[in-house]
C-alpha positions as CSV (number, residue, x, y, z in Angstrom):
1,X,134.8,122.2,228.0
2,X,133.9,120.5,231.2
3,X,130.3,121.8,230.8
4,X,130.1,120.6,227.3
5,X,131.2,117.1,228.2
6,X,128.7,117.1,231.1
7,X,125.9,118.1,228.7
8,X,126.8,115.3,226.2
9,X,126.9,112.8,229.1
10,X,123.6,114.1,230.3
11,X,122.0,113.8,226.8
12,X,123.5,110.3,226.4
13,X,122.2,109.3,229.8
14,X,118.8,110.7,229.1
15,X,118.6,108.9,225.7
16,X,119.7,105.7,227.3
17,X,117.0,106.1,230.0
18,X,114.3,106.8,227.3
19,X,115.3,103.7,225.4
20,X,115.4,101.6,228.6
21,X,112.0,102.6,229.8
22,X,109.9,100.5,227.4
23,X,112.1,97.5,228.2
24,X,111.7,98.0,231.9
25,X,108.0,98.5,231.6
26,X,107.8,95.4,229.5
27,X,109.8,93.4,232.0
28,X,107.4,94.4,234.8
29,X,104.3,93.3,232.9
30,X,102.8,90.2,234.5
31,X,103.2,86.9,232.7
32,X,100.3,85.8,230.6
33,X,98.1,83.3,232.5
34,X,98.1,79.7,231.5
35,X,94.7,78.6,230.1
36,X,92.9,75.3,230.9
37,X,89.8,74.2,229.1
38,X,87.3,72.5,231.4
39,X,85.2,70.2,229.2
40,X,82.2,69.1,231.3
41,X,79.1,67.2,230.2
42,X,77.1,68.6,233.1
43,X,75.8,72.0,234.0
44,X,77.8,75.1,234.9
45,X,76.2,75.4,238.3
46,X,77.6,72.1,239.3
47,X,80.9,72.7,237.6
48,X,81.7,75.5,240.0
49,X,82.5,73.1,242.9
50,X,84.6,70.9,240.6
51,X,86.6,73.9,239.3
52,X,87.2,75.1,242.8
53,X,88.7,71.8,243.8
54,X,90.7,71.8,240.5
55,X,92.2,75.1,241.5
56,X,93.2,73.7,244.9
57,X,95.4,71.2,243.1
58,X,96.8,73.9,240.8
59,X,97.6,76.0,243.9
60,X,99.5,73.1,245.4
61,X,101.7,73.2,242.3
62,X,102.3,77.0,242.8
63,X,99.6,78.3,240.3
64,X,97.5,81.0,242.0
65,X,94.2,82.2,240.7
66,X,95.8,85.0,238.7
67,X,98.2,82.6,237.0
68,X,95.7,80.2,235.4
69,X,92.5,81.0,233.5
70,X,90.0,78.1,233.5
71,X,87.6,78.2,230.6
72,X,84.4,76.5,231.6
73,X,82.9,74.7,228.6
74,X,79.9,72.8,230.1
75,X,77.4,71.1,227.8
76,X,74.5,71.8,230.2
77,X,73.7,68.1,230.2
78,X,73.5,67.8,226.4
79,X,76.3,65.4,225.3
80,X,75.7,66.4,221.6
81,X,77.3,69.8,222.4
82,X,80.7,68.3,223.5
83,X,82.4,68.1,220.1
84,X,81.7,71.8,219.3
85,X,82.9,72.8,222.8
86,X,86.1,70.8,222.4
87,X,86.7,72.2,218.9
88,X,86.4,75.7,220.4
89,X,89.0,74.9,223.1
90,X,91.4,73.6,220.4
91,X,90.8,76.8,218.4
92,X,91.7,78.9,221.4
93,X,94.9,77.0,221.8
94,X,94.5,76.3,225.5
95,X,97.5,74.9,227.3
96,X,95.7,71.9,228.8
97,X,92.2,70.4,228.3
98,X,90.6,68.8,231.4
99,X,87.7,66.6,230.1
100,X,85.3,65.0,232.5
101,X,83.7,61.6,231.9
102,X,84.3,58.9,229.3
103,X,82.4,61.0,226.7
104,X,84.5,64.1,227.5
105,X,87.7,62.2,227.2
106,X,86.7,60.5,223.9
107,X,85.7,63.9,222.5
108,X,88.9,65.6,223.6
109,X,90.9,62.7,222.2
110,X,89.2,63.1,218.8
111,X,89.7,66.9,218.9
112,X,93.5,67.0,219.4
113,X,96.6,64.9,219.4
114,X,98.9,67.7,220.5
115,X,97.3,69.7,223.3
116,X,97.9,67.9,226.7
117,X,94.8,66.3,228.1
118,X,94.5,65.6,231.8
119,X,91.3,63.7,232.4
120,X,88.9,63.1,235.3
121,X,87.1,59.9,234.4
122,X,85.6,57.7,237.1
123,X,84.0,55.2,234.8
124,X,86.6,54.0,232.3
125,X,89.4,51.5,232.1
126,X,91.9,53.9,230.4
127,X,93.9,51.2,228.8
128,X,91.0,49.1,227.6
129,X,89.3,52.2,226.3
130,X,92.4,53.1,224.2
131,X,93.0,56.4,226.1
132,X,96.5,55.4,227.2
133,X,99.1,52.7,226.4
134,X,99.7,51.8,230.0
135,X,99.0,53.3,233.5
136,X,102.7,53.9,234.2
137,X,103.5,55.3,230.8
138,X,100.4,56.7,229.0
139,X,102.5,57.3,225.9
140,X,100.3,59.9,224.1
141,X,98.8,63.3,225.0
142,X,96.4,61.9,227.6
143,X,96.8,61.2,231.3
144,X,94.7,61.9,234.4
145,X,92.7,60.4,237.2
146,X,90.8,57.3,236.3
147,X,88.7,54.9,238.4
148,X,87.1,51.9,236.8
149,X,87.1,49.8,240.0
150,X,84.5,47.1,239.3
151,X,84.4,46.5,243.1
152,X,82.2,49.6,243.4
153,X,79.4,47.9,241.5
154,X,79.7,44.9,243.7
155,X,79.8,46.9,246.8
156,X,76.7,49.0,246.0
157,X,74.6,45.8,245.7
158,X,76.2,44.3,248.8
159,X,75.4,47.4,250.8
160,X,71.8,47.4,249.6
161,X,71.5,43.7,250.5
162,X,72.8,44.5,253.9
163,X,70.5,47.5,254.4
164,X,67.5,45.7,252.9
165,X,67.8,42.0,253.8
166,X,64.6,41.1,251.8
167,X,66.1,42.7,248.6
168,X,65.1,40.6,245.5
169,X,64.7,43.2,242.7
170,X,66.8,46.2,241.7
171,X,66.6,48.7,238.9
172,X,69.9,49.9,237.6
173,X,70.1,53.3,236.0
174,X,73.0,53.8,233.6
175,X,74.3,56.3,231.1
176,X,75.0,54.1,228.0
177,X,77.8,56.5,227.1
178,X,79.9,55.0,229.9
179,X,81.9,51.8,229.7
180,X,80.1,48.5,230.7
181,X,82.5,47.8,233.6
182,X,80.1,49.0,236.3
183,X,77.0,47.2,234.9
184,X,79.0,44.0,234.4
185,X,80.1,44.1,238.1
186,X,76.6,44.7,239.4
187,X,75.3,41.9,237.1
188,X,77.8,39.4,238.4
189,X,77.1,40.4,242.0
190,X,73.3,40.1,241.4
191,X,73.8,36.5,240.2
192,X,75.6,35.6,243.4
193,X,73.1,37.4,245.7
194,X,70.1,36.1,243.7
195,X,68.8,39.6,242.9
196,X,67.0,40.4,239.7
197,X,68.1,43.4,237.7
198,X,66.3,45.6,235.3
199,X,68.3,48.3,233.4
200,X,67.0,51.7,232.6
201,X,69.1,53.8,230.2
202,X,69.4,57.6,230.7
203,X,71.1,59.5,227.9
204,X,70.4,63.1,229.0
205,X,69.4,65.1,232.0
206,X,66.0,65.8,230.4
207,X,65.3,62.0,230.5
208,X,65.6,61.7,234.3
209,X,62.0,62.2,235.3
210,X,60.8,59.7,232.8
211,X,63.5,57.3,233.8
212,X,62.3,57.3,237.4
213,X,58.7,56.8,236.3
214,X,59.9,53.7,234.3
215,X,61.9,52.5,237.3
216,X,59.0,52.9,239.6
217,X,56.9,50.9,237.1
218,X,59.2,47.9,237.6
219,X,58.3,48.0,241.4
220,X,61.9,47.4,242.6
221,X,63.1,47.1,246.1
222,X,65.8,49.7,245.4
223,X,67.6,51.6,242.6
224,X,71.3,51.7,241.8
225,X,72.4,54.8,240.0
226,X,75.7,54.0,238.2
227,X,78.5,56.5,238.0
228,X,78.3,59.2,235.3
229,X,78.6,63.0,235.4
230,X,75.2,63.0,233.9
231,X,73.8,61.8,237.2
232,X,76.3,63.8,239.3
233,X,75.0,67.0,237.6
234,X,71.6,66.9,239.3
235,X,71.9,65.4,242.8
236,X,68.9,67.2,244.2
237,X,66.7,66.3,241.4
238,X,67.7,62.6,241.6
239,X,67.2,62.6,245.4
240,X,63.8,64.2,245.1
241,X,62.7,61.8,242.3
242,X,63.8,58.8,244.4
243,X,61.9,60.1,247.4
244,X,58.8,61.0,245.3
245,X,58.7,57.4,244.0
246,X,59.7,55.9,247.4
247,X,62.8,54.2,245.9
248,X,65.7,53.6,248.1
249,X,68.7,54.6,246.1
250,X,72.5,53.9,246.2
251,X,75.1,55.6,244.1
252,X,78.7,56.7,243.9
253,X,77.8,60.4,244.4
254,X,77.8,61.6,248.0
255,X,76.0,64.7,246.9
256,X,73.0,62.6,246.0
257,X,73.0,61.0,249.5
258,X,73.3,64.3,251.2
259,X,70.5,65.7,249.1
260,X,68.1,62.9,250.1
261,X,69.3,59.7,248.5
262,X,69.6,56.7,250.8
263,X,73.2,55.7,250.4
264,X,76.4,56.5,248.6
265,X,79.8,54.8,248.4
266,X,82.7,55.7,246.3
267,X,85.7,58.1,245.8
268,X,85.6,61.5,247.5
269,X,84.6,63.2,244.3
270,X,86.0,66.7,245.0
271,X,89.3,65.1,246.0
272,X,89.6,63.5,242.6
273,X,89.3,67.0,241.0
274,X,92.0,68.3,243.4
275,X,94.2,65.4,242.2
276,X,93.4,66.3,238.6
277,X,94.4,69.9,239.3
278,X,97.8,68.8,240.7
279,X,98.4,66.7,237.6
280,X,97.4,69.6,235.3
281,X,99.9,71.8,237.3
282,X,102.6,69.3,236.6
283,X,101.9,69.5,232.9
284,X,102.0,73.3,233.0
285,X,105.4,73.0,234.6
286,X,106.6,71.0,231.6
287,X,105.9,67.3,232.3
288,X,104.5,65.4,229.3
289,X,101.3,63.4,229.7
290,X,103.1,60.6,227.9
291,X,105.4,60.2,230.9
292,X,103.0,61.2,233.7
293,X,101.5,58.1,235.2
294,X,97.7,57.7,235.5
295,X,96.5,58.2,239.0
296,X,93.7,56.5,241.0
297,X,91.4,58.1,243.6
298,X,93.0,58.0,247.1
299,X,90.1,58.8,249.4
300,X,86.7,57.0,249.6
301,X,83.6,57.6,251.7
302,X,80.3,56.0,252.5
303,X,77.4,58.3,253.3
304,X,74.1,57.1,254.9
305,X,71.0,59.3,255.0
306,X,69.2,58.1,258.1
307,X,66.5,60.8,257.6
308,X,65.6,59.4,254.2
309,X,65.6,55.9,255.7
310,X,63.0,57.0,258.2
311,X,60.9,58.7,255.6
312,X,60.9,55.5,253.5
313,X,60.0,53.4,256.6
314,X,63.4,51.6,256.5
315,X,65.2,50.5,259.7
316,X,68.9,50.4,258.8
317,X,71.0,47.7,260.6
318,X,73.6,49.0,263.0
319,X,76.3,47.4,260.9
320,X,75.5,49.7,258.0
321,X,75.4,52.8,260.2
322,X,78.8,51.8,261.8
323,X,80.5,51.4,258.5
324,X,79.4,54.9,257.3
325,X,81.8,57.7,257.3
326,X,78.9,60.1,257.6
327,X,75.3,59.5,258.9
328,X,72.8,62.2,258.1
329,X,70.2,62.4,260.9
């Protein structure tokens, strides 16, 4: 009798264990990683450093590399590919889209009104562009890091004037897909400083070489390259073209100055991607873009390439060198 009861208890226990095993195994399976779509108008080779910085921000919010899959959708410098790339991210039902540049944000906005969008856009006024209702309360499915400071445009020309006291003529290279804020600021500063501006539009990476040929044909004293991921994608090419045509160049992108451009001044670019990653992490944790205030860049830097100055026969004033955060000898 006792043995029979023991056998029944054993069978019951065995059956319970067998039933429990799949549930236990299921409970031990790792959670499915969140997915972020990275919509970038540049090339994948440059996106690597941006995504690495984005991950630093995600890690600060507790999301390790195994907990977030980042899908790199780079257009390889062809803006015409952005709508198809955005549509693919929507079809994959990613948890967050991180679009870069005004064109990227506009494309993501057109592609979805439901998937959260955390932008990195250093050229647009997000309110004037219709991306958000206000900086404090975006109100829709878009938030992010935006920087439309017109002061940058003014500062670039002022730095050039200080570095080149005889400056009278400047070529401005711009991506017409960006907002006019930067060009308006440079134009206003040029009037005050009595500097003539000629504008050269660049719509794709493939146009860069021809654009520098056109710029050189204007015989300017210097070139200002306005902010656009289109230009940030090819820092070495832009620096080399500027040197080949002996054109002192100032820009937002420190990578261009480090690669051989003359000067850069603007936000610490990789820091803005870290900020964007932190905001994306907040969204993954449940905060809604509608309630997550737009952020501005917090770190800025000025880079001076003294080696390039010497190659161009330019003697930079001590005041310019002293204001620099980094001088490349």
